[in-house]
mmJSON file of the N, C-alpha and C atoms, coordinates in Angstrom:
{"data_MODEL":{"atom_site":{
"group_PDB":["ATOM","ATOM","ATOM","ATOM","ATOM","ATOM","ATOM","ATOM","ATOM","ATOM","ATOM","ATOM","ATOM","ATOM","ATOM","ATOM","ATOM","ATOM","ATOM","ATOM","ATOM","ATOM","ATOM","ATOM","ATOM","ATOM","ATOM","ATOM","ATOM","ATOM","ATOM","ATOM","ATOM","ATOM","ATOM","ATOM","ATOM","ATOM","ATOM","ATOM","ATOM","ATOM","ATOM","ATOM","ATOM","ATOM","ATOM","ATOM","ATOM","ATOM","ATOM","ATOM","ATOM","ATOM","ATOM","ATOM","ATOM","ATOM","ATOM","ATOM","ATOM","ATOM","ATOM","ATOM","ATOM","ATOM","ATOM","ATOM","ATOM","ATOM","ATOM","ATOM","ATOM","ATOM","ATOM","ATOM","ATOM","ATOM","ATOM","ATOM","ATOM","ATOM","ATOM","ATOM","ATOM","ATOM","ATOM","ATOM","ATOM","ATOM","ATOM","ATOM","ATOM","ATOM","ATOM","ATOM","ATOM","ATOM","ATOM","ATOM","ATOM","ATOM","ATOM","ATOM","ATOM","ATOM","ATOM","ATOM","ATOM","ATOM","ATOM","ATOM","ATOM","ATOM","ATOM","ATOM","ATOM","ATOM","ATOM","ATOM","ATOM","ATOM","ATOM","ATOM","ATOM","ATOM","ATOM","ATOM","ATOM","ATOM","ATOM","ATOM","ATOM","ATOM","ATOM","ATOM","ATOM","ATOM","ATOM","ATOM","ATOM","ATOM","ATOM","ATOM","ATOM","ATOM","ATOM","ATOM","ATOM","ATOM","ATOM","ATOM","ATOM","ATOM","ATOM","ATOM","ATOM","ATOM","ATOM","ATOM","ATOM","ATOM","ATOM","ATOM","ATOM","ATOM","ATOM","ATOM","ATOM","ATOM","ATOM","ATOM","ATOM","ATOM","ATOM","ATOM","ATOM","ATOM","ATOM","ATOM","ATOM","ATOM","ATOM","ATOM","ATOM","ATOM","ATOM","ATOM","ATOM","ATOM","ATOM","ATOM","ATOM","ATOM","ATOM","ATOM","ATOM","ATOM","ATOM","ATOM","ATOM","ATOM","ATOM","ATOM","ATOM","ATOM","ATOM","ATOM","ATOM","ATOM","ATOM","ATOM","ATOM","ATOM","ATOM","ATOM","ATOM","ATOM","ATOM","ATOM","ATOM","ATOM","ATOM","ATOM","ATOM","ATOM","ATOM","ATOM","ATOM","ATOM","ATOM","ATOM","ATOM","ATOM"],
"id":[1,2,3,4,5,6,7,8,9,10,11,12,13,14,15,16,17,18,19,20,21,22,23,24,25,26,27,28,29,30,31,32,33,34,35,36,37,38,39,40,41,42,43,44,45,46,47,48,49,50,51,52,53,54,55,56,57,58,59,60,61,62,63,64,65,66,67,68,69,70,71,72,73,74,75,76,77,78,79,80,81,82,83,84,85,86,87,88,89,90,91,92,93,94,95,96,97,98,99,100,101,102,103,104,105,106,107,108,109,110,111,112,113,114,115,116,117,118,119,120,121,122,123,124,125,126,127,128,129,130,131,132,133,134,135,136,137,138,139,140,141,142,143,144,145,146,147,148,149,150,151,152,153,154,155,156,157,158,159,160,161,162,163,164,165,166,167,168,169,170,171,172,173,174,175,176,177,178,179,180,181,182,183,184,185,186,187,188,189,190,191,192,193,194,195,196,197,198,199,200,201,202,203,204,205,206,207,208,209,210,211,212,213,214,215,216,217,218,219,220,221,222,223,224,225,226,227,228,229,230,231,232,233,234],
"type_symbol":["N","C","C","N","C","C","N","C","C","N","C","C","N","C","C","N","C","C","N","C","C","N","C","C","N","C","C","N","C","C","N","C","C","N","C","C","N","C","C","N","C","C","N","C","C","N","C","C","N","C","C","N","C","C","N","C","C","N","C","C","N","C","C","N","C","C","N","C","C","N","C","C","N","C","C","N","C","C","N","C","C","N","C","C","N","C","C","N","C","C","N","C","C","N","C","C","N","C","C","N","C","C","N","C","C","N","C","C","N","C","C","N","C","C","N","C","C","N","C","C","N","C","C","N","C","C","N","C","C","N","C","C","N","C","C","N","C","C","N","C","C","N","C","C","N","C","C","N","C","C","N","C","C","N","C","C","N","C","C","N","C","C","N","C","C","N","C","C","N","C","C","N","C","C","N","C","C","N","C","C","N","C","C","N","C","C","N","C","C","N","C","C","N","C","C","N","C","C","N","C","C","N","C","C","N","C","C","N","C","C","N","C","C","N","C","C","N","C","C","N","C","C","N","C","C","N","C","C","N","C","C","N","C","C"],
"label_atom_id":["N","CA","C","N","CA","C","N","CA","C","N","CA","C","N","CA","C","N","CA","C","N","CA","C","N","CA","C","N","CA","C","N","CA","C","N","CA","C","N","CA","C","N","CA","C","N","CA","C","N","CA","C","N","CA","C","N","CA","C","N","CA","C","N","CA","C","N","CA","C","N","CA","C","N","CA","C","N","CA","C","N","CA","C","N","CA","C","N","CA","C","N","CA","C","N","CA","C","N","CA","C","N","CA","C","N","CA","C","N","CA","C","N","CA","C","N","CA","C","N","CA","C","N","CA","C","N","CA","C","N","CA","C","N","CA","C","N","CA","C","N","CA","C","N","CA","C","N","CA","C","N","CA","C","N","CA","C","N","CA","C","N","CA","C","N","CA","C","N","CA","C","N","CA","C","N","CA","C","N","CA","C","N","CA","C","N","CA","C","N","CA","C","N","CA","C","N","CA","C","N","CA","C","N","CA","C","N","CA","C","N","CA","C","N","CA","C","N","CA","C","N","CA","C","N","CA","C","N","CA","C","N","CA","C","N","CA","C","N","CA","C","N","CA","C","N","CA","C","N","CA","C","N","CA","C","N","CA","C","N","CA","C","N","CA","C","N","CA","C","N","CA","C"],
"label_alt_id":[null,null,null,null,null,null,null,null,null,null,null,null,null,null,null,null,null,null,null,null,null,null,null,null,null,null,null,null,null,null,null,null,null,null,null,null,null,null,null,null,null,null,null,null,null,null,null,null,null,null,null,null,null,null,null,null,null,null,null,null,null,null,null,null,null,null,null,null,null,null,null,null,null,null,null,null,null,null,null,null,null,null,null,null,null,null,null,null,null,null,null,null,null,null,null,null,null,null,null,null,null,null,null,null,null,null,null,null,null,null,null,null,null,null,null,null,null,null,null,null,null,null,null,null,null,null,null,null,null,null,null,null,null,null,null,null,null,null,null,null,null,null,null,null,null,null,null,null,null,null,null,null,null,null,null,null,null,null,null,null,null,null,null,null,null,null,null,null,null,null,null,null,null,null,null,null,null,null,null,null,null,null,null,null,null,null,null,null,null,null,null,null,null,null,null,null,null,null,null,null,null,null,null,null,null,null,null,null,null,null,null,null,null,null,null,null,null,null,null,null,null,null,null,null,null,null,null,null,null,null,null,null,null,null],
"label_comp_id":["MET","MET","MET","GLU","GLU","GLU","PRO","PRO","PRO","ASN","ASN","ASN","ASP","ASP","ASP","HIS","HIS","HIS","TYR","TYR","TYR","SER","SER","SER","ILE","ILE","ILE","ASN","ASN","ASN","LEU","LEU","LEU","PHE","PHE","PHE","TYR","TYR","TYR","SER","SER","SER","ASP","ASP","ASP","ARG","ARG","ARG","ASP","ASP","ASP","GLY","GLY","GLY","CYS","CYS","CYS","TRP","TRP","TRP","VAL","VAL","VAL","ALA","ALA","ALA","ASP","ASP","ASP","VAL","VAL","VAL","PRO","PRO","PRO","ASP","ASP","ASP","LEU","LEU","LEU","LYS","LYS","LYS","TYR","TYR","TYR","CYS","CYS","CYS","THR","THR","THR","ALA","ALA","ALA","PHE","PHE","PHE","GLY","GLY","GLY","SER","SER","SER","SER","SER","SER","PRO","PRO","PRO","ALA","ALA","ALA","GLU","GLU","GLU","ALA","ALA","ALA","LEU","LEU","LEU","GLN","GLN","GLN","GLU","GLU","GLU","VAL","VAL","VAL","GLU","GLU","GLU","VAL","VAL","VAL","ALA","ALA","ALA","LYS","LYS","LYS","ALA","ALA","ALA","ALA","ALA","ALA","TRP","TRP","TRP","LEU","LEU","LEU","GLU","GLU","GLU","ALA","ALA","ALA","ALA","ALA","ALA","TYR","TYR","TYR","ASP","ASP","ASP","VAL","VAL","VAL","GLY","GLY","GLY","LYS","LYS","LYS","PRO","PRO","PRO","ILE","ILE","ILE","PRO","PRO","PRO","ALA","ALA","ALA","PRO","PRO","PRO","LYS","LYS","LYS","TYR","TYR","TYR","ARG","ARG","ARG","ALA","ALA","ALA","VAL","VAL","VAL","ILE","ILE","ILE","TYR","TYR","TYR","GLN","GLN","GLN","LEU","LEU","LEU","THR","THR","THR","ALA","ALA","ALA","VAL","VAL","VAL","GLY","GLY","GLY"],
"label_asym_id":["A","A","A","A","A","A","A","A","A","A","A","A","A","A","A","A","A","A","A","A","A","A","A","A","A","A","A","A","A","A","A","A","A","A","A","A","A","A","A","A","A","A","A","A","A","A","A","A","A","A","A","A","A","A","A","A","A","A","A","A","A","A","A","A","A","A","A","A","A","A","A","A","A","A","A","A","A","A","A","A","A","A","A","A","A","A","A","A","A","A","A","A","A","A","A","A","A","A","A","A","A","A","A","A","A","A","A","A","A","A","A","A","A","A","A","A","A","A","A","A","A","A","A","A","A","A","A","A","A","A","A","A","A","A","A","A","A","A","A","A","A","A","A","A","A","A","A","A","A","A","A","A","A","A","A","A","A","A","A","A","A","A","A","A","A","A","A","A","A","A","A","A","A","A","A","A","A","A","A","A","A","A","A","A","A","A","A","A","A","A","A","A","A","A","A","A","A","A","A","A","A","A","A","A","A","A","A","A","A","A","A","A","A","A","A","A","A","A","A","A","A","A","A","A","A","A","A","A","A","A","A","A","A","A"],
"label_entity_id":["1","1","1","1","1","1","1","1","1","1","1","1","1","1","1","1","1","1","1","1","1","1","1","1","1","1","1","1","1","1","1","1","1","1","1","1","1","1","1","1","1","1","1","1","1","1","1","1","1","1","1","1","1","1","1","1","1","1","1","1","1","1","1","1","1","1","1","1","1","1","1","1","1","1","1","1","1","1","1","1","1","1","1","1","1","1","1","1","1","1","1","1","1","1","1","1","1","1","1","1","1","1","1","1","1","1","1","1","1","1","1","1","1","1","1","1","1","1","1","1","1","1","1","1","1","1","1","1","1","1","1","1","1","1","1","1","1","1","1","1","1","1","1","1","1","1","1","1","1","1","1","1","1","1","1","1","1","1","1","1","1","1","1","1","1","1","1","1","1","1","1","1","1","1","1","1","1","1","1","1","1","1","1","1","1","1","1","1","1","1","1","1","1","1","1","1","1","1","1","1","1","1","1","1","1","1","1","1","1","1","1","1","1","1","1","1","1","1","1","1","1","1","1","1","1","1","1","1","1","1","1","1","1","1"],
"label_seq_id":[1,1,1,2,2,2,3,3,3,4,4,4,5,5,5,6,6,6,7,7,7,8,8,8,9,9,9,10,10,10,11,11,11,12,12,12,13,13,13,14,14,14,15,15,15,16,16,16,17,17,17,18,18,18,19,19,19,20,20,20,21,21,21,22,22,22,23,23,23,24,24,24,25,25,25,26,26,26,27,27,27,28,28,28,29,29,29,30,30,30,31,31,31,32,32,32,33,33,33,34,34,34,35,35,35,36,36,36,37,37,37,38,38,38,39,39,39,40,40,40,41,41,41,42,42,42,43,43,43,44,44,44,45,45,45,46,46,46,47,47,47,48,48,48,49,49,49,50,50,50,51,51,51,52,52,52,53,53,53,54,54,54,55,55,55,56,56,56,57,57,57,58,58,58,59,59,59,60,60,60,61,61,61,62,62,62,63,63,63,64,64,64,65,65,65,66,66,66,67,67,67,68,68,68,69,69,69,70,70,70,71,71,71,72,72,72,73,73,73,74,74,74,75,75,75,76,76,76,77,77,77,78,78,78],
"pdbx_PDB_ins_code":[null,null,null,null,null,null,null,null,null,null,null,null,null,null,null,null,null,null,null,null,null,null,null,null,null,null,null,null,null,null,null,null,null,null,null,null,null,null,null,null,null,null,null,null,null,null,null,null,null,null,null,null,null,null,null,null,null,null,null,null,null,null,null,null,null,null,null,null,null,null,null,null,null,null,null,null,null,null,null,null,null,null,null,null,null,null,null,null,null,null,null,null,null,null,null,null,null,null,null,null,null,null,null,null,null,null,null,null,null,null,null,null,null,null,null,null,null,null,null,null,null,null,null,null,null,null,null,null,null,null,null,null,null,null,null,null,null,null,null,null,null,null,null,null,null,null,null,null,null,null,null,null,null,null,null,null,null,null,null,null,null,null,null,null,null,null,null,null,null,null,null,null,null,null,null,null,null,null,null,null,null,null,null,null,null,null,null,null,null,null,null,null,null,null,null,null,null,null,null,null,null,null,null,null,null,null,null,null,null,null,null,null,null,null,null,null,null,null,null,null,null,null,null,null,null,null,null,null,null,null,null,null,null,null],
"Cartn_x":[60.34,61.225,60.65,60.478,59.958,61.121,61.462,62.724,62.469,61.129,60.868,60.8,61.028,60.906,61.921,61.42,62.374,62.742,64.003,64.52,65.276,64.937,65.687,67.198,67.922,69.429,69.892,70.676,71.271,72.655,72.996,74.461,74.996,76.292,76.964,78.432,79.125,80.504,80.946,81.828,82.288,83.809,83.855,85.343,86.105,85.434,86.147,86.934,86.09,86.507,87.288,87.042,87.608,87.013,85.651,85.034,83.625,82.874,81.46,80.86,79.767,79.05,77.582,77.271,75.634,75.149,74.035,73.421,71.974,71.495,69.966,69.453,68.756,68.337,67.401,66.604,65.723,66.276,67.572,68.281,69.508,69.357,70.384,71.826,72.763,74.145,74.387,73.427,73.7,74.281,75.531,76.295,77.469,77.912,78.896,79.618,80.847,81.632,82.229,82.641,83.122,83.979,84.838,85.601,84.884,83.661,82.791,81.215,80.42,78.866,78.499,78.867,78.432,78.936,80.192,80.753,80.187,79.949,79.24,77.759,77.016,75.736,75.711,76.735,76.843,77.221,78.136,78.454,77.262,76.517,75.426,74.333,74.193,73.145,73.631,74.927,75.555,75.206,75.475,75.347,73.889,73.059,71.502,71.176,71.504,71.188,71.749,72.956,73.406,72.752,72.324,71.689,70.226,69.607,68.274,68.424,69.323,69.589,69.924,70.812,71.234,70.027,69.226,68.02,66.945,66.817,65.863,66.339,67.732,68.26,67.969,68.211,68.17,66.74,65.693,64.392,64.247,65.152,65.037,64.0,63.131,62.203,62.811,62.17,62.685,61.735,62.319,61.517,60.939,59.757,59.101,59.81,60.06,60.58,59.776,60.312,59.483,60.275,61.479,62.315,62.102,61.789,61.848,62.545,63.408,64.177,63.025,63.538,62.659,62.212,62.945,62.478,61.138,61.121,59.987,58.85,59.048,57.941,57.316,58.197,57.613,56.77,57.213,56.489,55.258,55.07,53.834,52.784,53.281,52.246,51.606,52.436,52.047,52.011],
"Cartn_y":[142.343,141.473,141.17,139.912,139.502,139.143,139.875,139.415,138.225,137.82,136.794,135.473,135.436,134.179,133.279,131.975,130.923,129.96,129.921,129.164,127.946,126.78,125.581,125.666,124.976,124.987,123.573,123.198,121.976,122.08,121.189,121.088,119.902,119.817,118.498,118.716,117.648,117.607,117.129,117.864,117.569,117.036,115.654,115.148,115.71,115.938,116.6,118.035,118.738,120.04,120.209,119.132,119.182,120.186,120.403,121.44,121.121,121.884,121.877,122.758,122.361,123.189,123.443,124.62,124.97,125.646,125.246,125.874,126.09,127.143,127.414,127.048,125.952,125.39,126.422,127.027,127.995,129.296,129.581,130.723,130.296,130.346,129.718,130.335,129.419,129.747,130.316,130.17,130.763,129.539,129.513,128.468,129.157,128.518,128.981,127.724,128.003,126.992,127.233,126.235,126.502,125.378,125.5,124.441,123.689,124.114,123.409,123.596,122.776,123.022,124.438,124.744,126.264,127.275,127.096,128.187,128.323,127.149,127.043,127.612,127.407,127.93,129.473,129.941,131.334,132.031,131.37,131.987,132.006,130.997,130.913,131.892,132.211,133.264,134.634,134.888,136.144,136.11,135.05,134.857,135.037,134.552,134.61,136.117,136.702,138.074,138.97,138.707,139.344,139.133,137.843,137.32,138.082,138.062,138.758,140.264,140.839,142.265,142.647,141.806,142.182,142.012,140.93,140.688,141.765,142.224,143.37,144.57,144.762,146.133,146.235,145.113,145.104,144.772,144.461,144.23,142.773,141.904,140.532,139.892,138.884,138.309,137.543,137.556,136.713,135.463,134.44,133.249,132.971,132.511,132.197,130.831,130.546,129.374,128.174,127.295,126.032,124.73,124.765,123.371,123.046,121.684,121.106,119.778,119.528,118.1,116.998,115.929,114.685,114.41,114.468,114.043,114.853,116.177,117.012,116.693,116.328,115.985,114.557,113.634,112.498,112.637,113.511,113.682,114.263,115.187,115.848,114.94,113.873,112.857,111.964,111.524,110.588,111.044],
"Cartn_z":[189.347,190.061,191.425,191.755,192.999,193.908,194.926,195.665,196.559,196.855,197.649,196.949,195.563,194.802,195.339,195.41,196.113,194.761,194.49,193.237,194.02,193.447,194.01,193.577,194.383,194.161,194.103,193.156,192.973,193.721,194.554,195.199,195.084,194.525,194.42,194.375,194.679,194.607,193.137,192.598,191.272,191.406,191.009,191.111,190.063,188.875,187.801,188.22,188.788,189.195,190.435,191.234,192.605,193.554,193.448,194.327,194.492,195.252,195.351,194.373,193.801,192.722,193.195,193.103,193.239,192.141,191.588,190.503,190.77,189.923,190.001,188.644,188.535,187.271,186.572,187.219,186.443,185.981,186.334,185.918,185.075,183.794,182.918,183.174,183.256,183.577,184.954,185.866,187.277,188.154,188.225,188.822,189.716,190.768,191.654,192.211,192.536,193.071,194.484,195.3,196.525,197.06,198.061,198.598,199.59,200.037,201.09,200.497,200.901,200.641,200.861,202.091,202.491,201.714,201.323,200.575,199.112,198.55,197.31,197.277,198.415,198.537,198.797,199.553,199.677,198.443,197.611,196.414,195.326,195.31,194.459,194.853,195.889,196.482,195.824,195.916,195.299,193.761,193.171,191.705,191.383,192.125,191.896,192.026,192.922,192.991,191.976,191.563,190.381,189.049,188.859,187.702,187.7,188.702,188.823,188.6,189.176,189.079,187.618,186.925,185.619,184.663,184.878,184.066,184.179,185.42,185.64,184.965,185.045,184.438,182.939,182.424,180.906,180.286,181.267,180.842,180.283,180.706,180.389,181.243,180.632,181.423,182.611,183.792,184.845,185.076,185.012,185.045,186.388,186.464,187.776,188.173,189.504,189.886,189.686,188.913,188.432,188.714,188.714,188.997,190.336,190.43,191.83,191.662,192.648,192.633,192.737,192.179,192.17,193.412,194.349,195.732,196.138,195.937,196.164,195.345,194.063,193.247,193.808,194.309,194.625,195.945,196.978,198.212,197.937,196.824,196.503,195.991,195.348,194.79,195.829,196.903,197.783,199.045],
"occupancy":[1.0,1.0,1.0,1.0,1.0,1.0,1.0,1.0,1.0,1.0,1.0,1.0,1.0,1.0,1.0,1.0,1.0,1.0,1.0,1.0,1.0,1.0,1.0,1.0,1.0,1.0,1.0,1.0,1.0,1.0,1.0,1.0,1.0,1.0,1.0,1.0,1.0,1.0,1.0,1.0,1.0,1.0,1.0,1.0,1.0,1.0,1.0,1.0,1.0,1.0,1.0,1.0,1.0,1.0,1.0,1.0,1.0,1.0,1.0,1.0,1.0,1.0,1.0,1.0,1.0,1.0,1.0,1.0,1.0,1.0,1.0,1.0,1.0,1.0,1.0,1.0,1.0,1.0,1.0,1.0,1.0,1.0,1.0,1.0,1.0,1.0,1.0,1.0,1.0,1.0,1.0,1.0,1.0,1.0,1.0,1.0,1.0,1.0,1.0,1.0,1.0,1.0,1.0,1.0,1.0,1.0,1.0,1.0,1.0,1.0,1.0,1.0,1.0,1.0,1.0,1.0,1.0,1.0,1.0,1.0,1.0,1.0,1.0,1.0,1.0,1.0,1.0,1.0,1.0,1.0,1.0,1.0,1.0,1.0,1.0,1.0,1.0,1.0,1.0,1.0,1.0,1.0,1.0,1.0,1.0,1.0,1.0,1.0,1.0,1.0,1.0,1.0,1.0,1.0,1.0,1.0,1.0,1.0,1.0,1.0,1.0,1.0,1.0,1.0,1.0,1.0,1.0,1.0,1.0,1.0,1.0,1.0,1.0,1.0,1.0,1.0,1.0,1.0,1.0,1.0,1.0,1.0,1.0,1.0,1.0,1.0,1.0,1.0,1.0,1.0,1.0,1.0,1.0,1.0,1.0,1.0,1.0,1.0,1.0,1.0,1.0,1.0,1.0,1.0,1.0,1.0,1.0,1.0,1.0,1.0,1.0,1.0,1.0,1.0,1.0,1.0,1.0,1.0,1.0,1.0,1.0,1.0,1.0,1.0,1.0,1.0,1.0,1.0,1.0,1.0,1.0,1.0,1.0,1.0],
"B_iso_or_equiv":[0.0,0.0,0.0,0.0,0.0,0.0,0.0,0.0,0.0,0.0,0.0,0.0,0.0,0.0,0.0,0.0,0.0,0.0,0.0,0.0,0.0,0.0,0.0,0.0,0.0,0.0,0.0,0.0,0.0,0.0,0.0,0.0,0.0,0.0,0.0,0.0,0.0,0.0,0.0,0.0,0.0,0.0,0.0,0.0,0.0,0.0,0.0,0.0,0.0,0.0,0.0,0.0,0.0,0.0,0.0,0.0,0.0,0.0,0.0,0.0,0.0,0.0,0.0,0.0,0.0,0.0,0.0,0.0,0.0,0.0,0.0,0.0,0.0,0.0,0.0,0.0,0.0,0.0,0.0,0.0,0.0,0.0,0.0,0.0,0.0,0.0,0.0,0.0,0.0,0.0,0.0,0.0,0.0,0.0,0.0,0.0,0.0,0.0,0.0,0.0,0.0,0.0,0.0,0.0,0.0,0.0,0.0,0.0,0.0,0.0,0.0,0.0,0.0,0.0,0.0,0.0,0.0,0.0,0.0,0.0,0.0,0.0,0.0,0.0,0.0,0.0,0.0,0.0,0.0,0.0,0.0,0.0,0.0,0.0,0.0,0.0,0.0,0.0,0.0,0.0,0.0,0.0,0.0,0.0,0.0,0.0,0.0,0.0,0.0,0.0,0.0,0.0,0.0,0.0,0.0,0.0,0.0,0.0,0.0,0.0,0.0,0.0,0.0,0.0,0.0,0.0,0.0,0.0,0.0,0.0,0.0,0.0,0.0,0.0,0.0,0.0,0.0,0.0,0.0,0.0,0.0,0.0,0.0,0.0,0.0,0.0,0.0,0.0,0.0,0.0,0.0,0.0,0.0,0.0,0.0,0.0,0.0,0.0,0.0,0.0,0.0,0.0,0.0,0.0,0.0,0.0,0.0,0.0,0.0,0.0,0.0,0.0,0.0,0.0,0.0,0.0,0.0,0.0,0.0,0.0,0.0,0.0,0.0,0.0,0.0,0.0,0.0,0.0,0.0,0.0,0.0,0.0,0.0,0.0],
"pdbx_formal_charge":[null,null,null,null,null,null,null,null,null,null,null,null,null,null,null,null,null,null,null,null,null,null,null,null,null,null,null,null,null,null,null,null,null,null,null,null,null,null,null,null,null,null,null,null,null,null,null,null,null,null,null,null,null,null,null,null,null,null,null,null,null,null,null,null,null,null,null,null,null,null,null,null,null,null,null,null,null,null,null,null,null,null,null,null,null,null,null,null,null,null,null,null,null,null,null,null,null,null,null,null,null,null,null,null,null,null,null,null,null,null,null,null,null,null,null,null,null,null,null,null,null,null,null,null,null,null,null,null,null,null,null,null,null,null,null,null,null,null,null,null,null,null,null,null,null,null,null,null,null,null,null,null,null,null,null,null,null,null,null,null,null,null,null,null,null,null,null,null,null,null,null,null,null,null,null,null,null,null,null,null,null,null,null,null,null,null,null,null,null,null,null,null,null,null,null,null,null,null,null,null,null,null,null,null,null,null,null,null,null,null,null,null,null,null,null,null,null,null,null,null,null,null,null,null,null,null,null,null,null,null,null,null,null,null],
"auth_seq_id":[1,1,1,2,2,2,3,3,3,4,4,4,5,5,5,6,6,6,7,7,7,8,8,8,9,9,9,10,10,10,11,11,11,12,12,12,13,13,13,14,14,14,15,15,15,16,16,16,17,17,17,18,18,18,19,19,19,20,20,20,21,21,21,22,22,22,23,23,23,24,24,24,25,25,25,26,26,26,27,27,27,28,28,28,29,29,29,30,30,30,31,31,31,32,32,32,33,33,33,34,34,34,35,35,35,36,36,36,37,37,37,38,38,38,39,39,39,40,40,40,41,41,41,42,42,42,43,43,43,44,44,44,45,45,45,46,46,46,47,47,47,48,48,48,49,49,49,50,50,50,51,51,51,52,52,52,53,53,53,54,54,54,55,55,55,56,56,56,57,57,57,58,58,58,59,59,59,60,60,60,61,61,61,62,62,62,63,63,63,64,64,64,65,65,65,66,66,66,67,67,67,68,68,68,69,69,69,70,70,70,71,71,71,72,72,72,73,73,73,74,74,74,75,75,75,76,76,76,77,77,77,78,78,78],
"auth_comp_id":["MET","MET","MET","GLU","GLU","GLU","PRO","PRO","PRO","ASN","ASN","ASN","ASP","ASP","ASP","HIS","HIS","HIS","TYR","TYR","TYR","SER","SER","SER","ILE","ILE","ILE","ASN","ASN","ASN","LEU","LEU","LEU","PHE","PHE","PHE","TYR","TYR","TYR","SER","SER","SER","ASP","ASP","ASP","ARG","ARG","ARG","ASP","ASP","ASP","GLY","GLY","GLY","CYS","CYS","CYS","TRP","TRP","TRP","VAL","VAL","VAL","ALA","ALA","ALA","ASP","ASP","ASP","VAL","VAL","VAL","PRO","PRO","PRO","ASP","ASP","ASP","LEU","LEU","LEU","LYS","LYS","LYS","TYR","TYR","TYR","CYS","CYS","CYS","THR","THR","THR","ALA","ALA","ALA","PHE","PHE","PHE","GLY","GLY","GLY","SER","SER","SER","SER","SER","SER","PRO","PRO","PRO","ALA","ALA","ALA","GLU","GLU","GLU","ALA","ALA","ALA","LEU","LEU","LEU","GLN","GLN","GLN","GLU","GLU","GLU","VAL","VAL","VAL","GLU","GLU","GLU","VAL","VAL","VAL","ALA","ALA","ALA","LYS","LYS","LYS","ALA","ALA","ALA","ALA","ALA","ALA","TRP","TRP","TRP","LEU","LEU","LEU","GLU","GLU","GLU","ALA","ALA","ALA","ALA","ALA","ALA","TYR","TYR","TYR","ASP","ASP","ASP","VAL","VAL","VAL","GLY","GLY","GLY","LYS","LYS","LYS","PRO","PRO","PRO","ILE","ILE","ILE","PRO","PRO","PRO","ALA","ALA","ALA","PRO","PRO","PRO","LYS","LYS","LYS","TYR","TYR","TYR","ARG","ARG","ARG","ALA","ALA","ALA","VAL","VAL","VAL","ILE","ILE","ILE","TYR","TYR","TYR","GLN","GLN","GLN","LEU","LEU","LEU","THR","THR","THR","ALA","ALA","ALA","VAL","VAL","VAL","GLY","GLY","GLY"],
"auth_asym_id":["A","A","A","A","A","A","A","A","A","A","A","A","A","A","A","A","A","A","A","A","A","A","A","A","A","A","A","A","A","A","A","A","A","A","A","A","A","A","A","A","A","A","A","A","A","A","A","A","A","A","A","A","A","A","A","A","A","A","A","A","A","A","A","A","A","A","A","A","A","A","A","A","A","A","A","A","A","A","A","A","A","A","A","A","A","A","A","A","A","A","A","A","A","A","A","A","A","A","A","A","A","A","A","A","A","A","A","A","A","A","A","A","A","A","A","A","A","A","A","A","A","A","A","A","A","A","A","A","A","A","A","A","A","A","A","A","A","A","A","A","A","A","A","A","A","A","A","A","A","A","A","A","A","A","A","A","A","A","A","A","A","A","A","A","A","A","A","A","A","A","A","A","A","A","A","A","A","A","A","A","A","A","A","A","A","A","A","A","A","A","A","A","A","A","A","A","A","A","A","A","A","A","A","A","A","A","A","A","A","A","A","A","A","A","A","A","A","A","A","A","A","A","A","A","A","A","A","A","A","A","A","A","A","A"],
"auth_atom_id":["N","CA","C","N","CA","C","N","CA","C","N","CA","C","N","CA","C","N","CA","C","N","CA","C","N","CA","C","N","CA","C","N","CA","C","N","CA","C","N","CA","C","N","CA","C","N","CA","C","N","CA","C","N","CA","C","N","CA","C","N","CA","C","N","CA","C","N","CA","C","N","CA","C","N","CA","C","N","CA","C","N","CA","C","N","CA","C","N","CA","C","N","CA","C","N","CA","C","N","CA","C","N","CA","C","N","CA","C","N","CA","C","N","CA","C","N","CA","C","N","CA","C","N","CA","C","N","CA","C","N","CA","C","N","CA","C","N","CA","C","N","CA","C","N","CA","C","N","CA","C","N","CA","C","N","CA","C","N","CA","C","N","CA","C","N","CA","C","N","CA","C","N","CA","C","N","CA","C","N","CA","C","N","CA","C","N","CA","C","N","CA","C","N","CA","C","N","CA","C","N","CA","C","N","CA","C","N","CA","C","N","CA","C","N","CA","C","N","CA","C","N","CA","C","N","CA","C","N","CA","C","N","CA","C","N","CA","C","N","CA","C","N","CA","C","N","CA","C","N","CA","C","N","CA","C","N","CA","C","N","CA","C","N","CA","C","N","CA","C","N","CA","C"],
"pdbx_PDB_model_num":[1,1,1,1,1,1,1,1,1,1,1,1,1,1,1,1,1,1,1,1,1,1,1,1,1,1,1,1,1,1,1,1,1,1,1,1,1,1,1,1,1,1,1,1,1,1,1,1,1,1,1,1,1,1,1,1,1,1,1,1,1,1,1,1,1,1,1,1,1,1,1,1,1,1,1,1,1,1,1,1,1,1,1,1,1,1,1,1,1,1,1,1,1,1,1,1,1,1,1,1,1,1,1,1,1,1,1,1,1,1,1,1,1,1,1,1,1,1,1,1,1,1,1,1,1,1,1,1,1,1,1,1,1,1,1,1,1,1,1,1,1,1,1,1,1,1,1,1,1,1,1,1,1,1,1,1,1,1,1,1,1,1,1,1,1,1,1,1,1,1,1,1,1,1,1,1,1,1,1,1,1,1,1,1,1,1,1,1,1,1,1,1,1,1,1,1,1,1,1,1,1,1,1,1,1,1,1,1,1,1,1,1,1,1,1,1,1,1,1,1,1,1,1,1,1,1,1,1,1,1,1,1,1,1]
}}}
């Protein structure tokens, strides 16, 4: 496990759930919620650490960070 791996995080407001949602697309089901963007980000960092630790403990492959939001993909091209 590489503790310095940087995974992209999606952050958005969900009208359906009435809260902010943060998720790590490279880590299946790694999602957290909060009443503010900062809270959702803080919670997803906790979830990400737990996800990585659990995967490491059971010998599950830990995916390399690959997902990048479209905005970053576009700036890399031009």
